[in-house]
C-alpha positions as CSV (number, residue, x, y, z in Angstrom):
1,M,0.0,0.0,0.0
2,I,1.2,3.5,-0.9
3,L,0.7,6.4,1.5
4,Y,1.3,10.1,1.1
5,H,2.7,12.8,3.5
6,A,2.6,16.5,2.8
7,T,5.4,18.7,4.1
8,R,7.3,22.0,3.4
9,K,10.1,21.7,1.0
10,S,12.6,23.0,3.6
11,S,11.8,19.9,5.8
12,L,12.7,17.4,3.0
13,D,16.4,17.1,3.8
14,S,15.7,16.5,7.5
15,I,13.0,13.9,6.8
16,M,15.2,12.1,4.3
17,S,18.0,11.8,6.8
18,E,16.1,11.4,10.1
19,G,12.7,10.2,9.0
20,L,9.3,11.6,9.8
21,S,9.0,13.1,13.3
22,P,5.8,13.4,15.2
23,S,7.3,16.2,17.3
24,H,6.6,18.6,14.4
25,Y,3.0,17.7,13.8
26,G,0.8,20.7,13.0
27,A,3.6,22.8,11.7
28,I,1.8,23.2,8.4
29,H,-1.8,22.8,9.5
30,G,-1.6,24.9,12.7
31,S,-3.7,24.1,15.7
32,M,-6.6,21.7,15.4
33,E,-10.2,22.1,16.5
34,Y,-10.0,18.8,18.3
35,P,-6.4,18.3,19.6
36,L,-5.0,14.9,19.5
37,P,-3.9,13.1,22.7
38,K,-0.3,12.9,21.5
39,P,1.8,14.0,18.5
40,C,1.5,11.9,15.4
41,V,2.5,11.9,11.7
42,F,-0.3,12.3,9.2
43,L,-0.5,10.0,6.2
44,S,-3.1,9.6,3.6
45,S,-4.0,6.9,1.2
46,Q,-4.7,9.5,-1.5
47,M,-2.5,12.4,-2.6
48,N,-5.5,14.6,-3.1
49,S,-7.4,13.6,0.1
50,E,-10.5,15.5,1.1
51,N,-9.0,15.5,4.6
52,L,-6.1,17.6,3.4
53,N,-7.0,21.3,3.5
54,T,-4.8,22.5,0.6
55,A,-5.7,26.1,1.3
56,L,-3.5,26.0,4.4
57,F,-0.5,25.6,2.1
58,D,-1.4,28.7,0.1
59,E,-0.8,30.9,3.2
60,G,3.0,30.7,2.9
61,E,5.4,31.3,0.1
62,E,7.2,28.0,0.7
63,E,6.6,25.1,-1.6
64,V,4.8,22.1,-0.3
65,V,6.0,18.6,-1.4
66,F,4.2,15.2,-1.2
67,L,6.2,12.2,-0.1
68,T,5.3,8.8,-1.4
69,I,5.7,6.1,1.3
70,D,5.6,2.4,0.8
71,A,3.6,1.2,3.8
72,A,4.7,-2.4,3.4
73,G,7.8,-1.6,5.5
74,L,6.0,0.1,8.4
75,D,5.3,-1.6,11.7
């Protein structure tokens, strides 16, 4: 199964060398109406998910990139 993760382009080098970190969750999306009990990494089964508010990415000038993740290797 393939999953997708949206992030700012400036985070790409760090993610590629250190992996996805739940300590940075909400950095793009901001605060949530219903806070989660603990930090997490958001993944989607669709690149253009209805759960992804793409308008949030338009607020900054920094490019947003989508990572393709092969979930077969996840535990």
